[in-house]
mmCIF file of the C-alpha atoms, coordinates in Angstrom:
data_MODEL
# 
_entry.id   MODEL 
# 
loop_
_atom_site.group_PDB 
_atom_site.id 
_atom_site.type_symbol 
_atom_site.label_atom_id 
_atom_site.label_alt_id 
_atom_site.label_comp_id 
_atom_site.label_asym_id 
_atom_site.label_entity_id 
_atom_site.label_seq_id 
_atom_site.pdbx_PDB_ins_code 
_atom_site.Cartn_x 
_atom_site.Cartn_y 
_atom_site.Cartn_z 
_atom_site.occupancy 
_atom_site.B_iso_or_equiv 
_atom_site.pdbx_formal_charge 
_atom_site.auth_seq_id 
_atom_site.auth_comp_id 
_atom_site.auth_asym_id 
_atom_site.auth_atom_id 
_atom_site.pdbx_PDB_model_num 
ATOM 1   C CA . UNK A 1 1   ? -221.938 93.352 206.382 1.00 0.00 ? 1   UNK A CA 1 
ATOM 2   C CA . UNK A 1 2   ? -218.534 91.892 207.030 1.00 0.00 ? 2   UNK A CA 1 
ATOM 3   C CA . UNK A 1 3   ? -219.320 90.012 210.513 1.00 0.00 ? 3   UNK A CA 1 
ATOM 4   C CA . UNK A 1 4   ? -218.571 86.333 211.123 1.00 0.00 ? 4   UNK A CA 1 
ATOM 5   C CA . UNK A 1 5   ? -221.159 83.835 210.679 1.00 0.00 ? 5   UNK A CA 1 
ATOM 6   C CA . UNK A 1 6   ? -221.814 80.903 212.707 1.00 0.00 ? 6   UNK A CA 1 
ATOM 7   C CA . UNK A 1 7   ? -222.821 78.950 209.514 1.00 0.00 ? 7   UNK A CA 1 
ATOM 8   C CA . UNK A 1 8   ? -219.790 76.951 208.268 1.00 0.00 ? 8   UNK A CA 1 
ATOM 9   C CA . UNK A 1 9   ? -219.523 76.824 204.810 1.00 0.00 ? 9   UNK A CA 1 
ATOM 10  C CA . UNK A 1 10  ? -217.588 73.593 203.968 1.00 0.00 ? 10  UNK A CA 1 
ATOM 11  C CA . UNK A 1 11  ? -216.614 72.745 200.261 1.00 0.00 ? 11  UNK A CA 1 
ATOM 12  C CA . UNK A 1 12  ? -215.470 69.316 199.546 1.00 0.00 ? 12  UNK A CA 1 
ATOM 13  C CA . UNK A 1 13  ? -213.290 68.852 197.029 1.00 0.00 ? 13  UNK A CA 1 
ATOM 14  C CA . UNK A 1 14  ? -212.391 65.358 195.873 1.00 0.00 ? 14  UNK A CA 1 
ATOM 15  C CA . UNK A 1 15  ? -208.565 65.021 195.003 1.00 0.00 ? 15  UNK A CA 1 
ATOM 16  C CA . UNK A 1 16  ? -207.906 62.230 192.522 1.00 0.00 ? 16  UNK A CA 1 
ATOM 17  C CA . UNK A 1 17  ? -204.410 61.076 191.943 1.00 0.00 ? 17  UNK A CA 1 
ATOM 18  C CA . UNK A 1 18  ? -202.812 62.745 188.845 1.00 0.00 ? 18  UNK A CA 1 
ATOM 19  C CA . UNK A 1 19  ? -202.106 60.018 186.211 1.00 0.00 ? 19  UNK A CA 1 
ATOM 20  C CA . UNK A 1 20  ? -199.235 61.635 183.932 1.00 0.00 ? 20  UNK A CA 1 
ATOM 21  C CA . UNK A 1 21  ? -199.675 60.487 180.490 1.00 0.00 ? 21  UNK A CA 1 
ATOM 22  C CA . UNK A 1 22  ? -196.531 59.397 178.757 1.00 0.00 ? 22  UNK A CA 1 
ATOM 23  C CA . UNK A 1 23  ? -195.844 60.407 175.127 1.00 0.00 ? 23  UNK A CA 1 
ATOM 24  C CA . UNK A 1 24  ? -195.422 57.982 172.515 1.00 0.00 ? 24  UNK A CA 1 
ATOM 25  C CA . UNK A 1 25  ? -192.361 56.145 171.691 1.00 0.00 ? 25  UNK A CA 1 
ATOM 26  C CA . UNK A 1 26  ? -191.744 57.622 168.227 1.00 0.00 ? 26  UNK A CA 1 
ATOM 27  C CA . UNK A 1 27  ? -189.713 55.454 165.795 1.00 0.00 ? 27  UNK A CA 1 
ATOM 28  C CA . UNK A 1 28  ? -188.546 58.071 163.042 1.00 0.00 ? 28  UNK A CA 1 
ATOM 29  C CA . UNK A 1 29  ? -188.514 57.903 159.158 1.00 0.00 ? 29  UNK A CA 1 
ATOM 30  C CA . UNK A 1 30  ? -184.539 57.430 159.298 1.00 0.00 ? 30  UNK A CA 1 
ATOM 31  C CA . UNK A 1 31  ? -184.639 54.471 161.568 1.00 0.00 ? 31  UNK A CA 1 
ATOM 32  C CA . UNK A 1 32  ? -184.787 50.916 160.680 1.00 0.00 ? 32  UNK A CA 1 
ATOM 33  C CA . UNK A 1 33  ? -185.305 48.104 163.516 1.00 0.00 ? 33  UNK A CA 1 
ATOM 34  C CA . UNK A 1 34  ? -184.482 44.529 163.348 1.00 0.00 ? 34  UNK A CA 1 
ATOM 35  C CA . UNK A 1 35  ? -186.251 42.857 166.270 1.00 0.00 ? 35  UNK A CA 1 
ATOM 36  C CA . UNK A 1 36  ? -189.232 42.676 168.160 1.00 0.00 ? 36  UNK A CA 1 
ATOM 37  C CA . UNK A 1 37  ? -190.826 46.042 170.121 1.00 0.00 ? 37  UNK A CA 1 
ATOM 38  C CA . UNK A 1 38  ? -192.919 45.760 173.385 1.00 0.00 ? 38  UNK A CA 1 
ATOM 39  C CA . UNK A 1 39  ? -194.585 48.757 175.140 1.00 0.00 ? 39  UNK A CA 1 
ATOM 40  C CA . UNK A 1 40  ? -197.351 49.380 177.355 1.00 0.00 ? 40  UNK A CA 1 
ATOM 41  C CA . UNK A 1 41  ? -197.916 52.585 175.992 1.00 0.00 ? 41  UNK A CA 1 
ATOM 42  C CA . UNK A 1 42  ? -198.327 54.110 172.751 1.00 0.00 ? 42  UNK A CA 1 
ATOM 43  C CA . UNK A 1 43  ? -195.982 53.815 169.787 1.00 0.00 ? 43  UNK A CA 1 
ATOM 44  C CA . UNK A 1 44  ? -195.858 55.962 166.474 1.00 0.00 ? 44  UNK A CA 1 
ATOM 45  C CA . UNK A 1 45  ? -193.744 54.379 163.665 1.00 0.00 ? 45  UNK A CA 1 
ATOM 46  C CA . UNK A 1 46  ? -192.595 56.090 160.851 1.00 0.00 ? 46  UNK A CA 1 
ATOM 47  C CA . UNK A 1 47  ? -189.664 54.309 159.674 1.00 0.00 ? 47  UNK A CA 1 
ATOM 48  C CA . UNK A 1 48  ? -189.089 50.522 159.202 1.00 0.00 ? 48  UNK A CA 1 
ATOM 49  C CA . UNK A 1 49  ? -189.374 47.662 161.369 1.00 0.00 ? 49  UNK A CA 1 
ATOM 50  C CA . UNK A 1 50  ? -188.615 43.955 160.975 1.00 0.00 ? 50  UNK A CA 1 
ATOM 51  C CA . UNK A 1 51  ? -190.063 42.112 163.733 1.00 0.00 ? 51  UNK A CA 1 
ATOM 52  C CA . UNK A 1 52  ? -193.144 41.989 165.967 1.00 0.00 ? 52  UNK A CA 1 
ATOM 53  C CA . UNK A 1 53  ? -194.668 44.723 167.805 1.00 0.00 ? 53  UNK A CA 1 
ATOM 54  C CA . UNK A 1 54  ? -196.751 44.246 171.042 1.00 0.00 ? 54  UNK A CA 1 
ATOM 55  C CA . UNK A 1 55  ? -198.136 47.478 172.216 1.00 0.00 ? 55  UNK A CA 1 
ATOM 56  C CA . UNK A 1 56  ? -201.458 49.202 173.955 1.00 0.00 ? 56  UNK A CA 1 
ATOM 57  C CA . UNK A 1 57  ? -201.855 51.842 170.798 1.00 0.00 ? 57  UNK A CA 1 
ATOM 58  C CA . UNK A 1 58  ? -199.922 51.535 167.537 1.00 0.00 ? 58  UNK A CA 1 
ATOM 59  C CA . UNK A 1 59  ? -199.982 54.616 164.756 1.00 0.00 ? 59  UNK A CA 1 
ATOM 60  C CA . UNK A 1 60  ? -198.127 53.415 161.700 1.00 0.00 ? 60  UNK A CA 1 
ATOM 61  C CA . UNK A 1 61  ? -197.310 56.500 159.551 1.00 0.00 ? 61  UNK A CA 1 
ATOM 62  C CA . UNK A 1 62  ? -197.419 57.055 155.882 1.00 0.00 ? 62  UNK A CA 1 
ATOM 63  C CA . UNK A 1 63  ? -193.600 56.373 155.656 1.00 0.00 ? 63  UNK A CA 1 
ATOM 64  C CA . UNK A 1 64  ? -193.458 53.157 157.723 1.00 0.00 ? 64  UNK A CA 1 
ATOM 65  C CA . UNK A 1 65  ? -192.843 49.697 156.552 1.00 0.00 ? 65  UNK A CA 1 
ATOM 66  C CA . UNK A 1 66  ? -193.693 46.869 159.089 1.00 0.00 ? 66  UNK A CA 1 
ATOM 67  C CA . UNK A 1 67  ? -192.890 43.187 158.622 1.00 0.00 ? 67  UNK A CA 1 
ATOM 68  C CA . UNK A 1 68  ? -193.903 41.208 161.363 1.00 0.00 ? 68  UNK A CA 1 
ATOM 69  C CA . UNK A 1 69  ? -197.043 40.302 163.499 1.00 0.00 ? 69  UNK A CA 1 
ATOM 70  C CA . UNK A 1 70  ? -198.884 43.396 165.294 1.00 0.00 ? 70  UNK A CA 1 
ATOM 71  C CA . UNK A 1 71  ? -200.693 42.973 168.903 1.00 0.00 ? 71  UNK A CA 1 
ATOM 72  C CA . UNK A 1 72  ? -202.336 46.007 170.271 1.00 0.00 ? 72  UNK A CA 1 
ATOM 73  C CA . UNK A 1 73  ? -205.688 47.412 171.724 1.00 0.00 ? 73  UNK A CA 1 
ATOM 74  C CA . UNK A 1 74  ? -205.913 49.998 168.922 1.00 0.00 ? 74  UNK A CA 1 
ATOM 75  C CA . UNK A 1 75  ? -204.112 49.795 165.353 1.00 0.00 ? 75  UNK A CA 1 
ATOM 76  C CA . UNK A 1 76  ? -204.322 52.917 162.816 1.00 0.00 ? 76  UNK A CA 1 
ATOM 77  C CA . UNK A 1 77  ? -202.508 52.157 159.624 1.00 0.00 ? 77  UNK A CA 1 
ATOM 78  C CA . UNK A 1 78  ? -201.402 54.814 157.229 1.00 0.00 ? 78  UNK A CA 1 
ATOM 79  C CA . UNK A 1 79  ? -198.441 52.926 155.873 1.00 0.00 ? 79  UNK A CA 1 
ATOM 80  C CA . UNK A 1 80  ? -197.326 49.602 154.856 1.00 0.00 ? 80  UNK A CA 1 
ATOM 81  C CA . UNK A 1 81  ? -197.721 46.509 156.739 1.00 0.00 ? 81  UNK A CA 1 
ATOM 82  C CA . UNK A 1 82  ? -196.780 42.812 155.848 1.00 0.00 ? 82  UNK A CA 1 
ATOM 83  C CA . UNK A 1 83  ? -198.043 40.491 158.405 1.00 0.00 ? 83  UNK A CA 1 
ATOM 84  C CA . UNK A 1 84  ? -200.968 39.633 160.761 1.00 0.00 ? 84  UNK A CA 1 
ATOM 85  C CA . UNK A 1 85  ? -202.644 42.497 162.750 1.00 0.00 ? 85  UNK A CA 1 
ATOM 86  C CA . UNK A 1 86  ? -204.569 41.534 166.065 1.00 0.00 ? 86  UNK A CA 1 
ATOM 87  C CA . UNK A 1 87  ? -206.296 44.397 167.627 1.00 0.00 ? 87  UNK A CA 1 
ATOM 88  C CA . UNK A 1 88  ? -209.384 45.185 169.299 1.00 0.00 ? 88  UNK A CA 1 
ATOM 89  C CA . UNK A 1 89  ? -209.940 48.250 166.951 1.00 0.00 ? 89  UNK A CA 1 
ATOM 90  C CA . UNK A 1 90  ? -208.312 48.823 163.440 1.00 0.00 ? 90  UNK A CA 1 
ATOM 91  C CA . UNK A 1 91  ? -208.347 51.543 161.368 1.00 0.00 ? 91  UNK A CA 1 
ATOM 92  C CA . UNK A 1 92  ? -206.933 51.505 157.689 1.00 0.00 ? 92  UNK A CA 1 
ATOM 93  C CA . UNK A 1 93  ? -206.683 55.049 156.479 1.00 0.00 ? 93  UNK A CA 1 
ATOM 94  C CA . UNK A 1 94  ? -206.724 55.439 152.566 1.00 0.00 ? 94  UNK A CA 1 
ATOM 95  C CA . UNK A 1 95  ? -203.135 55.507 152.228 1.00 0.00 ? 95  UNK A CA 1 
ATOM 96  C CA . UNK A 1 96  ? -203.001 51.919 154.361 1.00 0.00 ? 96  UNK A CA 1 
ATOM 97  C CA . UNK A 1 97  ? -201.347 49.214 152.320 1.00 0.00 ? 97  UNK A CA 1 
ATOM 98  C CA . UNK A 1 98  ? -201.744 45.966 154.310 1.00 0.00 ? 98  UNK A CA 1 
ATOM 99  C CA . UNK A 1 99  ? -201.025 42.414 153.292 1.00 0.00 ? 99  UNK A CA 1 
ATOM 100 C CA . UNK A 1 100 ? -201.970 39.816 156.034 1.00 0.00 ? 100 UNK A CA 1 
ATOM 101 C CA . UNK A 1 101 ? -204.900 38.835 158.165 1.00 0.00 ? 101 UNK A CA 1 
ATOM 102 C CA . UNK A 1 102 ? -206.549 41.077 160.455 1.00 0.00 ? 102 UNK A CA 1 
ATOM 103 C CA . UNK A 1 103 ? -208.180 39.762 163.742 1.00 0.00 ? 103 UNK A CA 1 
ATOM 104 C CA . UNK A 1 104 ? -210.416 42.308 165.269 1.00 0.00 ? 104 UNK A CA 1 
ATOM 105 C CA . UNK A 1 105 ? -213.352 43.404 167.172 1.00 0.00 ? 105 UNK A CA 1 
ATOM 106 C CA . UNK A 1 106 ? -213.997 46.589 165.375 1.00 0.00 ? 106 UNK A CA 1 
ATOM 107 C CA . UNK A 1 107 ? -212.745 47.407 161.770 1.00 0.00 ? 107 UNK A CA 1 
ATOM 108 C CA . UNK A 1 108 ? -212.834 50.519 159.857 1.00 0.00 ? 108 UNK A CA 1 
ATOM 109 C CA . UNK A 1 109 ? -211.464 50.776 156.205 1.00 0.00 ? 109 UNK A CA 1 
ATOM 110 C CA . UNK A 1 110 ? -211.180 53.892 154.386 1.00 0.00 ? 110 UNK A CA 1 
ATOM 111 C CA . UNK A 1 111 ? -211.688 54.226 150.871 1.00 0.00 ? 111 UNK A CA 1 
ATOM 112 C CA . UNK A 1 112 ? -208.517 53.747 148.828 1.00 0.00 ? 112 UNK A CA 1 
ATOM 113 C CA . UNK A 1 113 ? -207.099 51.376 151.648 1.00 0.00 ? 113 UNK A CA 1 
ATOM 114 C CA . UNK A 1 114 ? -205.245 48.349 150.363 1.00 0.00 ? 114 UNK A CA 1 
ATOM 115 C CA . UNK A 1 115 ? -206.064 44.960 152.024 1.00 0.00 ? 115 UNK A CA 1 
ATOM 116 C CA . UNK A 1 116 ? -204.988 41.512 150.802 1.00 0.00 ? 116 UNK A CA 1 
ATOM 117 C CA . UNK A 1 117 ? -205.804 39.037 153.172 1.00 0.00 ? 117 UNK A CA 1 
ATOM 118 C CA . UNK A 1 118 ? -208.946 37.743 155.847 1.00 0.00 ? 118 UNK A CA 1 
ATOM 119 C CA . UNK A 1 119 ? -210.431 39.604 158.298 1.00 0.00 ? 119 UNK A CA 1 
ATOM 120 C CA . UNK A 1 120 ? -212.012 37.931 161.280 1.00 0.00 ? 120 UNK A CA 1 
ATOM 121 C CA . UNK A 1 121 ? -213.978 39.277 163.685 1.00 0.00 ? 121 UNK A CA 1 
ATOM 122 C CA . UNK A 1 122 ? -213.102 38.085 167.237 1.00 0.00 ? 122 UNK A CA 1 
ATOM 123 C CA . UNK A 1 123 ? -215.761 37.581 169.880 1.00 0.00 ? 123 UNK A CA 1 
ATOM 124 C CA . UNK A 1 124 ? -215.679 40.077 172.855 1.00 0.00 ? 124 UNK A CA 1 
ATOM 125 C CA . UNK A 1 125 ? -214.242 38.195 175.722 1.00 0.00 ? 125 UNK A CA 1 
ATOM 126 C CA . UNK A 1 126 ? -217.215 36.764 178.115 1.00 0.00 ? 126 UNK A CA 1 
ATOM 127 C CA . UNK A 1 127 ? -216.915 36.721 181.751 1.00 0.00 ? 127 UNK A CA 1 
ATOM 128 C CA . UNK A 1 128 ? -215.673 33.386 183.319 1.00 0.00 ? 128 UNK A CA 1 
ATOM 129 C CA . UNK A 1 129 ? -219.194 33.317 185.257 1.00 0.00 ? 129 UNK A CA 1 
ATOM 130 C CA . UNK A 1 130 ? -220.754 32.374 181.646 1.00 0.00 ? 130 UNK A CA 1 
ATOM 131 C CA . UNK A 1 131 ? -219.371 29.079 181.441 1.00 0.00 ? 131 UNK A CA 1 
ATOM 132 C CA . UNK A 1 132 ? -220.562 28.247 185.244 1.00 0.00 ? 132 UNK A CA 1 
ATOM 133 C CA . UNK A 1 133 ? -222.934 25.443 185.215 1.00 0.00 ? 133 UNK A CA 1 
ATOM 134 C CA . UNK A 1 134 ? -225.768 25.171 188.213 1.00 0.00 ? 134 UNK A CA 1 
ATOM 135 C CA . UNK A 1 135 ? -226.541 21.359 188.904 1.00 0.00 ? 135 UNK A CA 1 
ATOM 136 C CA . UNK A 1 136 ? -229.979 20.566 190.549 1.00 0.00 ? 136 UNK A CA 1 
ATOM 137 C CA . UNK A 1 137 ? -231.262 17.466 191.686 1.00 0.00 ? 137 UNK A CA 1 
ATOM 138 C CA . UNK A 1 138 ? -232.409 15.328 194.727 1.00 0.00 ? 138 UNK A CA 1 
ATOM 139 C CA . UNK A 1 139 ? -228.968 14.181 195.400 1.00 0.00 ? 139 UNK A CA 1 
ATOM 140 C CA . UNK A 1 140 ? -225.939 16.569 196.699 1.00 0.00 ? 140 UNK A CA 1 
ATOM 141 C CA . UNK A 1 141 ? -224.533 18.390 193.835 1.00 0.00 ? 141 UNK A CA 1 
ATOM 142 C CA . UNK A 1 142 ? -221.135 16.798 194.262 1.00 0.00 ? 142 UNK A CA 1 
ATOM 143 C CA . UNK A 1 143 ? -222.529 13.555 194.070 1.00 0.00 ? 143 UNK A CA 1 
ATOM 144 C CA . UNK A 1 144 ? -224.359 14.255 190.797 1.00 0.00 ? 144 UNK A CA 1 
ATOM 145 C CA . UNK A 1 145 ? -221.074 16.056 189.351 1.00 0.00 ? 145 UNK A CA 1 
ATOM 146 C CA . UNK A 1 146 ? -219.283 12.864 190.547 1.00 0.00 ? 146 UNK A CA 1 
ATOM 147 C CA . UNK A 1 147 ? -221.470 10.652 188.610 1.00 0.00 ? 147 UNK A CA 1 
ATOM 148 C CA . UNK A 1 148 ? -221.686 12.851 185.700 1.00 0.00 ? 148 UNK A CA 1 
ATOM 149 C CA . UNK A 1 149 ? -217.860 13.185 185.360 1.00 0.00 ? 149 UNK A CA 1 
ATOM 150 C CA . UNK A 1 150 ? -217.911 9.015  185.588 1.00 0.00 ? 150 UNK A CA 1 
ATOM 151 C CA . UNK A 1 151 ? -220.308 9.007  182.908 1.00 0.00 ? 151 UNK A CA 1 
ATOM 152 C CA . UNK A 1 152 ? -217.741 10.840 180.612 1.00 0.00 ? 152 UNK A CA 1 
ATOM 153 C CA . UNK A 1 153 ? -215.217 8.575  181.801 1.00 0.00 ? 153 UNK A CA 1 
ATOM 154 C CA . UNK A 1 154 ? -216.710 5.271  181.673 1.00 0.00 ? 154 UNK A CA 1 
ATOM 155 C CA . UNK A 1 155 ? -219.893 3.603  182.651 1.00 0.00 ? 155 UNK A CA 1 
ATOM 156 C CA . UNK A 1 156 ? -221.324 3.375  186.196 1.00 0.00 ? 156 UNK A CA 1 
ATOM 157 C CA . UNK A 1 157 ? -223.686 0.988  187.738 1.00 0.00 ? 157 UNK A CA 1 
ATOM 158 C CA . UNK A 1 158 ? -226.184 3.250  188.932 1.00 0.00 ? 158 UNK A CA 1 
ATOM 159 C CA . UNK A 1 159 ? -227.985 5.990  187.061 1.00 0.00 ? 159 UNK A CA 1 
ATOM 160 C CA . UNK A 1 160 ? -228.007 9.369  187.852 1.00 0.00 ? 160 UNK A CA 1 
ATOM 161 C CA . UNK A 1 161 ? -230.079 12.283 186.133 1.00 0.00 ? 161 UNK A CA 1 
ATOM 162 C CA . UNK A 1 162 ? -229.298 15.890 187.030 1.00 0.00 ? 162 UNK A CA 1 
ATOM 163 C CA . UNK A 1 163 ? -230.890 18.885 185.780 1.00 0.00 ? 163 UNK A CA 1 
ATOM 164 C CA . UNK A 1 164 ? -228.351 21.465 184.648 1.00 0.00 ? 164 UNK A CA 1 
ATOM 165 C CA . UNK A 1 165 ? -229.263 25.020 183.974 1.00 0.00 ? 165 UNK A CA 1 
ATOM 166 C CA . UNK A 1 166 ? -227.307 28.156 182.520 1.00 0.00 ? 166 UNK A CA 1 
ATOM 167 C CA . UNK A 1 167 ? -227.404 31.920 183.424 1.00 0.00 ? 167 UNK A CA 1 
ATOM 168 C CA . UNK A 1 168 ? -230.602 32.149 180.954 1.00 0.00 ? 168 UNK A CA 1 
ATOM 169 C CA . UNK A 1 169 ? -232.528 29.622 182.928 1.00 0.00 ? 169 UNK A CA 1 
ATOM 170 C CA . UNK A 1 170 ? -232.712 27.160 180.540 1.00 0.00 ? 170 UNK A CA 1 
ATOM 171 C CA . UNK A 1 171 ? -232.831 23.991 182.062 1.00 0.00 ? 171 UNK A CA 1 
ATOM 172 C CA . UNK A 1 172 ? -231.640 20.332 180.496 1.00 0.00 ? 172 UNK A CA 1 
ATOM 173 C CA . UNK A 1 173 ? -232.015 16.987 181.747 1.00 0.00 ? 173 UNK A CA 1 
ATOM 174 C CA . UNK A 1 174 ? -228.688 14.632 181.319 1.00 0.00 ? 174 UNK A CA 1 
ATOM 175 C CA . UNK A 1 175 ? -228.797 10.746 182.370 1.00 0.00 ? 175 UNK A CA 1 
ATOM 176 C CA . UNK A 1 176 ? -225.945 8.477  182.689 1.00 0.00 ? 176 UNK A CA 1 
ATOM 177 C CA . UNK A 1 177 ? -226.302 4.711  183.310 1.00 0.00 ? 177 UNK A CA 1 
# 
């Protein structure tokens, strides 16, 4: 009943480093700041700021008044903003009053929000590999590339033809003389 068993029961538990979440920096309603703010975390603004804000996450309360550019990963606006907002995700609550352009990837506007300005969707960043060009031809790749560069810079004596393909497999032929 209570005998030792030769079976070894080992339970493996993965240990992950504990990541402390930091509380947001709060600008209270009775505080007015003239100058720029920069943070790697979250900022909650209920007061007045006359300056630019750069942060990871920004919450603009109903009593907040911001005059300046905002650059953040996410912005939730419940108060007043005069200036450009550049963010991946922008949410305008029904109490929001924004005068300025919004550059965004995702935009949500609740009924009742005020917006005077342009909204422009920013394309999601593409990998650097998408801009890579594959050169295929009878000559070595470096010689073809050099000749193509020479065609752009100026005329060359010989002609070179190269096949250039993109990641989708589409191929085009370029010639220089």
